[in-house]
C-alpha positions as CSV (number, residue, x, y, z in Angstrom):
1,M,-129.0,-31.8,-51.3
2,H,-127.5,-28.3,-51.2
3,A,-129.6,-25.5,-52.3
4,R,-128.3,-23.7,-55.4
5,K,-127.9,-20.4,-53.2
6,P,-124.7,-21.6,-51.4
7,L,-124.2,-19.0,-48.9
8,E,-127.5,-18.2,-47.4
9,G,-126.5,-17.8,-44.0
10,L,-122.9,-19.3,-44.3
11,V,-120.4,-17.3,-42.4
12,P,-122.4,-14.2,-42.0
13,A,-120.8,-13.1,-39.0
14,V,-117.1,-13.2,-41.0
15,A,-118.3,-12.1,-44.1
16,C,-120.7,-9.5,-42.5
17,A,-118.9,-6.0,-42.4
18,L,-115.2,-6.1,-42.2
19,I,-114.2,-2.6,-41.8
20,A,-110.7,-1.1,-41.8
21,L,-110.1,1.3,-39.0
22,G,-106.6,2.6,-38.4
23,G,-105.1,-0.7,-39.6
24,G,-107.3,-2.8,-37.7
25,V,-110.8,-4.5,-38.6
26,A,-114.0,-4.1,-36.9
27,W,-116.6,-6.5,-37.4
28,A,-120.2,-5.7,-37.5
29,C,-122.4,-8.9,-37.3
30,P,-125.8,-9.8,-38.1
31,D,-127.9,-12.3,-36.2
32,P,-126.2,-15.7,-36.6
33,S,-129.4,-17.8,-36.8
34,V,-129.5,-20.1,-39.8
35,S,-132.6,-22.1,-40.7
36,P,-131.7,-25.9,-40.7
37,Q,-131.1,-27.8,-43.9
38,A,-130.8,-31.3,-45.3
39,E,-127.0,-32.0,-45.4
40,S,-125.0,-34.0,-48.1
41,T,-121.8,-35.5,-48.3
42,P,-118.8,-33.7,-49.8
43,D,-118.6,-36.2,-52.8
44,E,-122.4,-35.4,-53.5
45,A,-121.9,-31.6,-53.0
46,V,-119.2,-31.9,-55.6
47,A,-121.1,-33.8,-58.0
48,Q,-124.2,-31.8,-57.8
49,A,-121.9,-28.5,-58.2
50,P,-122.8,-25.9,-60.6
51,P,-120.5,-25.1,-63.6
52,A,-120.0,-21.6,-62.8
53,A,-119.2,-19.9,-59.1
54,P,-122.2,-19.5,-57.0
55,A,-123.7,-16.3,-56.4
56,A,-122.4,-13.6,-53.8
57,A,-124.1,-13.5,-50.3
58,P,-126.6,-10.9,-49.9
59,E,-124.6,-7.5,-48.7
60,V,-124.7,-6.6,-44.9
61,N,-124.6,-2.9,-44.6
62,P,-124.7,-1.9,-40.8
63,F,-124.1,1.8,-41.7
64,R,-127.2,2.4,-44.2
65,D,-128.9,4.7,-42.3
66,R,-125.8,7.0,-41.2
67,D,-124.1,10.1,-43.0
68,P,-122.2,9.2,-46.1
69,N,-119.8,11.4,-45.3
70,D,-119.0,9.5,-41.8
71,P,-115.3,8.0,-41.9
72,L,-116.7,5.1,-40.6
73,V,-119.1,4.7,-43.5
74,K,-116.7,5.3,-45.9
75,A,-114.1,3.0,-44.8
76,F,-116.8,0.6,-45.1
77,A,-117.7,1.6,-48.4
78,Q,-114.1,1.1,-49.4
79,A,-113.8,-2.4,-47.9
80,Q,-116.9,-3.4,-50.0
81,M,-115.5,-2.3,-53.3
82,T,-112.2,-4.0,-52.3
83,R,-113.9,-7.1,-51.4
84,H,-116.1,-7.1,-54.9
85,A,-112.6,-6.4,-56.8
86,K,-111.2,-9.9,-55.2
87,D,-114.4,-11.7,-55.7
88,R,-113.9,-11.2,-59.3
89,E,-110.5,-12.1,-59.4
90,L,-111.1,-15.5,-57.5
91,R,-113.9,-16.1,-60.0
92,V,-111.4,-16.0,-62.8
93,L,-109.0,-18.2,-60.9
94,R,-111.5,-20.6,-60.3
95,S,-112.7,-20.9,-63.6
96,K,-108.9,-21.2,-64.9
97,Y,-107.5,-23.9,-62.4
98,F,-110.6,-25.8,-61.1
99,V,-113.7,-25.8,-63.2
100,S,-113.7,-29.2,-65.3
101,I,-109.9,-29.3,-64.2
102,R,-108.7,-32.9,-62.9
103,N,-104.8,-32.5,-63.7
104,P,-103.4,-32.3,-60.2
105,E,-100.7,-30.4,-61.1
106,I,-102.8,-27.6,-62.5
107,R,-105.1,-27.7,-59.5
108,N,-102.0,-27.5,-57.2
109,I,-101.0,-24.4,-58.8
110,G,-104.4,-23.0,-58.1
111,I,-103.9,-23.9,-54.7
112,S,-100.8,-22.1,-54.5
113,R,-102.5,-19.0,-55.8
114,L,-105.3,-18.9,-53.4
115,R,-102.8,-18.8,-50.6
116,E,-101.9,-15.1,-51.7
117,Y,-105.1,-13.9,-50.3
118,T,-104.6,-13.1,-46.7
119,D,-106.8,-10.2,-46.1
120,P,-109.8,-11.4,-43.7
121,A,-112.3,-9.6,-46.0
122,V,-111.6,-12.5,-48.6
123,F,-112.1,-15.6,-46.2
124,P,-115.9,-15.5,-46.8
125,S,-115.5,-15.3,-50.4
126,L,-112.8,-18.2,-50.5
127,L,-115.5,-20.2,-48.5
128,N,-118.5,-19.3,-51.0
129,I,-116.8,-19.4,-54.0
130,F,-114.9,-22.5,-53.9
131,R,-117.2,-24.8,-51.8
132,Y,-117.8,-27.0,-54.7
133,D,-114.5,-27.6,-55.8
134,G,-113.5,-30.9,-54.0
135,N,-111.9,-31.9,-50.8
136,D,-108.4,-30.8,-52.1
137,V,-109.3,-27.4,-52.5
138,R,-111.8,-26.9,-49.7
139,G,-109.3,-28.4,-47.2
140,A,-106.6,-26.1,-48.7
141,I,-108.6,-22.9,-48.2
142,L,-109.2,-24.2,-44.3
143,D,-105.6,-24.8,-43.9
144,H,-104.6,-21.3,-45.4
145,I,-107.3,-19.5,-43.0
146,A,-105.6,-21.4,-40.1
147,A,-102.2,-20.8,-41.2
148,Q,-102.8,-16.9,-40.8
149,K,-102.6,-17.6,-37.0
150,S,-104.9,-14.6,-36.5
151,D,-108.1,-13.8,-34.3
152,D,-109.8,-12.9,-37.9
153,G,-108.7,-16.5,-39.1
154,D,-109.9,-18.4,-35.8
155,A,-113.5,-16.5,-36.0
156,T,-114.0,-17.7,-39.3
157,L,-113.0,-21.2,-38.6
158,A,-115.4,-21.0,-35.4
159,W,-118.3,-19.7,-37.7
160,V,-117.8,-22.7,-40.0
161,A,-117.5,-25.3,-37.4
162,C,-120.6,-24.2,-36.0
163,F,-122.9,-22.8,-38.7
164,D,-122.2,-24.2,-42.0
165,K,-124.8,-26.5,-43.5
166,D,-122.1,-28.9,-44.7
167,A,-121.1,-31.5,-42.2
168,W,-117.7,-31.7,-43.7
169,W,-116.9,-28.3,-43.6
170,R,-118.1,-28.2,-39.9
171,N,-115.9,-31.1,-39.0
172,E,-112.7,-29.9,-41.0
173,A,-113.0,-26.3,-39.5
174,A,-113.4,-27.7,-36.0
175,K,-110.1,-29.8,-36.3
176,R,-108.0,-26.8,-37.3
177,L,-109.8,-24.7,-35.0
178,A,-108.8,-27.1,-32.0
179,E,-104.9,-26.8,-33.3
180,R,-105.1,-23.2,-33.4
181,T,-106.6,-23.0,-30.0
182,E,-103.9,-25.1,-28.5
183,Q,-101.3,-23.1,-30.4
184,S,-102.6,-19.8,-28.9
185,G,-103.4,-20.9,-25.6
186,G,-106.9,-20.8,-25.4
187,A,-109.9,-19.6,-27.5
188,S,-110.4,-15.6,-28.0
189,N,-113.5,-14.1,-26.9
190,R,-114.7,-13.8,-30.5
191,V,-114.5,-17.3,-31.1
192,K,-116.3,-17.9,-27.6
193,M,-119.1,-15.6,-28.6
194,I,-119.5,-17.3,-32.2
195,I,-119.8,-20.4,-30.4
196,A,-122.2,-19.2,-27.6
197,N,-124.7,-17.7,-29.9
198,A,-124.5,-21.3,-32.2
199,L,-125.4,-23.3,-29.0
200,A,-128.4,-20.9,-28.3
201,N,-129.5,-21.5,-31.9
202,K,-133.0,-23.1,-32.6
203,S,-131.4,-25.3,-35.1
204,E,-130.6,-28.8,-33.7
205,T,-127.8,-29.1,-36.1
206,T,-126.0,-26.0,-35.4
207,A,-126.6,-26.5,-31.3
208,G,-124.8,-29.9,-31.7
209,A,-122.1,-28.7,-33.8
210,A,-121.6,-25.9,-31.2
211,A,-121.6,-28.5,-28.3
212,G,-119.2,-30.8,-30.1
213,V,-116.9,-27.4,-30.5
214,I,-117.1,-26.6,-26.8
215,N,-116.2,-30.3,-25.8
216,T,-113.0,-30.2,-28.5
217,L,-111.8,-26.9,-27.1
218,G,-112.3,-27.7,-23.5
219,L,-114.3,-24.5,-22.6
220,I,-115.4,-25.6,-19.1
221,E,-117.1,-22.0,-18.7
222,A,-119.6,-23.1,-20.9
223,I,-120.7,-26.0,-19.0
224,P,-123.9,-24.0,-17.5
225,A,-124.8,-23.0,-21.1
226,L,-124.5,-26.6,-22.3
227,I,-126.8,-27.8,-19.2
228,N,-129.5,-25.4,-20.2
229,A,-129.1,-26.4,-23.9
230,Q,-129.5,-30.0,-23.6
231,V,-133.2,-30.0,-23.0
232,V,-135.2,-27.4,-25.1
233,G,-139.3,-27.2,-24.8
234,S,-141.9,-25.1,-26.2
235,G,-145.9,-25.1,-25.4
236,G,-148.5,-25.1,-27.8
237,N,-151.8,-23.1,-28.1
238,G,-155.1,-24.2,-29.7
239,G,-156.3,-22.3,-32.7
240,G,-159.4,-24.0,-34.3
241,N,-162.3,-22.3,-36.2
242,N,-165.5,-20.8,-34.8
243,G,-163.9,-20.0,-31.4
244,D,-162.8,-23.5,-30.8
245,T,-159.3,-23.5,-29.3
246,S,-158.8,-27.5,-29.2
247,L,-155.6,-28.5,-30.7
248,A,-157.3,-32.2,-31.5
249,Y,-160.2,-34.7,-30.4
250,I,-159.8,-38.3,-29.3
251,M,-162.8,-40.4,-29.2
252,I,-162.7,-44.3,-28.7
253,A,-166.3,-45.3,-28.7
254,T,-169.1,-47.5,-30.5
255,Q,-171.4,-45.6,-32.4
256,Q,-175.0,-46.7,-33.3
257,A,-177.4,-45.1,-36.1
258,F,-180.6,-44.6,-35.4
259,V,-183.9,-42.7,-36.8
260,R,-184.2,-39.7,-35.0
261,D,-186.9,-38.0,-37.1
262,L,-189.2,-38.6,-40.3
263,T,-190.3,-36.1,-42.6
264,P,-193.7,-37.0,-44.6
265,V,-193.4,-36.7,-48.2
266,V,-197.0,-36.8,-49.9
267,G,-198.2,-37.4,-53.7
268,D,-201.3,-38.3,-55.4
269,S,-202.7,-41.3,-53.8
270,A,-199.6,-41.9,-52.0
271,V,-197.7,-41.2,-48.8
272,G,-194.0,-41.9,-47.8
273,F,-191.2,-40.5,-45.1
274,D,-188.0,-39.3,-45.8
275,P,-185.9,-40.6,-42.7
276,D,-183.2,-38.4,-40.8
277,L,-180.5,-40.4,-39.3
278,G,-178.6,-39.6,-36.1
279,V,-175.6,-41.1,-34.5
280,V,-175.2,-42.1,-30.7
281,S,-171.6,-42.7,-29.1
282,D,-170.9,-44.8,-26.2
283,G,-167.4,-44.6,-25.1
284,V,-164.5,-42.2,-24.1
285,Y,-164.5,-38.7,-25.5
286,L,-160.9,-36.7,-25.0
287,R,-160.5,-33.2,-25.9
288,V,-157.0,-32.0,-26.3
289,L,-156.6,-28.1,-25.2
290,D,-153.0,-27.4,-25.1
291,A,-149.8,-29.4,-25.7
292,S,-146.1,-29.2,-24.9
293,V,-142.7,-30.3,-27.0
294,V,-139.7,-31.3,-25.3
295,T,-136.6,-32.0,-27.2
296,Y,-133.7,-33.8,-25.7
297,R,-130.5,-32.8,-27.6
298,T,-128.5,-36.1,-27.6
299,E,-125.3,-34.4,-29.2
300,V,-125.3,-31.5,-26.8
301,H,-126.0,-34.2,-24.0
302,S,-123.0,-36.4,-25.3
303,A,-120.7,-33.1,-25.4
304,L,-121.7,-32.0,-22.0
305,V,-121.2,-35.3,-20.1
306,A,-117.5,-35.8,-21.8
307,L,-116.6,-32.2,-20.8
308,T,-117.6,-32.4,-17.2
309,T,-116.4,-35.9,-16.7
310,K,-113.1,-34.8,-18.0
311,A,-113.0,-31.4,-15.9
312,W,-114.3,-33.4,-12.7
313,G,-111.1,-35.3,-12.8
314,G,-112.5,-38.3,-14.7
315,H,-115.7,-39.0,-12.3
316,S,-118.2,-39.7,-14.7
317,T,-121.5,-37.8,-15.0
318,E,-123.4,-39.8,-17.2
319,G,-125.7,-40.7,-14.0
320,L,-127.1,-37.1,-14.2
321,G,-129.0,-37.9,-17.4
322,Y,-131.1,-34.8,-18.6
323,D,-132.2,-33.8,-14.9
324,Q,-131.8,-30.2,-15.1
325,V,-132.1,-29.6,-11.4
326,A,-129.6,-32.5,-10.9
327,W,-127.2,-31.0,-13.1
328,A,-127.7,-27.5,-11.5
329,N,-127.0,-29.0,-8.1
330,W,-123.9,-31.0,-9.2
331,Y,-122.4,-28.0,-10.6
332,K,-122.7,-25.7,-7.4
333,Q,-122.4,-28.3,-4.7
334,Q,-119.8,-30.6,-6.2
335,Y,-117.9,-29.2,-9.2
336,L,-117.3,-25.4,-8.0
337,P,-116.1,-26.7,-4.7
338,Y,-113.7,-29.2,-6.6
339,R,-112.6,-26.4,-8.9
340,K,-111.8,-24.3,-5.9
341,E,-109.9,-27.3,-4.4
342,Q,-107.9,-27.5,-7.5
343,E,-106.9,-24.1,-8.1
344,A,-106.0,-23.4,-4.3
345,A,-103.8,-26.6,-4.8
346,A,-102.1,-25.2,-7.8
347,K,-101.4,-21.8,-6.2
348,A,-100.2,-23.4,-3.1
349,K,-97.5,-25.1,-5.3
350,G,-96.8,-21.8,-7.4
351,D,-97.9,-23.3,-10.4
352,A,-100.7,-21.8,-12.6
353,P,-104.5,-23.0,-12.1
354,A,-104.9,-26.6,-13.4
355,D,-107.6,-26.6,-16.2
356,P,-108.3,-30.5,-16.8
357,A,-110.6,-29.6,-19.6
358,Q,-108.1,-27.8,-21.7
359,P,-106.0,-29.2,-24.4
360,K,-102.0,-29.6,-23.3
361,S,-99.4,-28.2,-25.3
């Protein structure tokens, strides 16, 4: 089920700070880490949608400690004011054309109005404000962002494909990002940076989504990162009370009660005893002092096998399993020499170096 704060971590790298500088746009991005959250289907998301537009995401101001008269700070403030004004317009548009509106003609008019917003600073607001308004609207927004054919739009799609908490958003954004990458001849450095940050994320969902995008885009330079990301582990330390650092105790034994002491109880013309019982154990006693957890990321592994098999001329790498050492040896001793041979052969023919993992135009 979706939380009622819909954009906690959604598209912060894109929404973060779009700063107008000499006709260009500079991006100041916060830490892309997002905490995992339960997913829901698009139909459930629409059914659970609040009647009003969701609240805006927390502001990200990378210049709050700088001189207010700094031109960069002024440009950022101006960009924020512009985005706030656009947000108000979008909420009015949503209320007029989409909230409780089921007429396809009216909704199509609203979708055509959305296409008027081409400023990259508004892309995060489009994703935030209309994320509960049905797949027709959501798909149209992703199509609109992809249609800009810009690095800003591609970075937005990459962020959604990796970090969004809704599986529908991630899958649809990944499809459009793949189409854009094929059109432009490759992924930009900004897109690769976003995907790399997602692959290193602690969230299994985010890392798996990033691995899928890497495989879809054929980013063979990410193979070492995929190898490292398919298995993650962490150690644990004990933390018991009274200086006891044990994590747990395990005992398999037979216990026998016995009287270990008697306390005399004396009264008038009477005497008795208060027994003190003890227990003796016979068996095995195991004390757990530390623990280590190893997580095998199946989605990352599947993407790694698919990508490397394609890049290695169709030779399957599935037999390497999750063995990190075997993968490292394969990459250094077999794959890199194979790549050099392919590039040398292509150079001898006067062609560009072949890239078996990249989509063909």
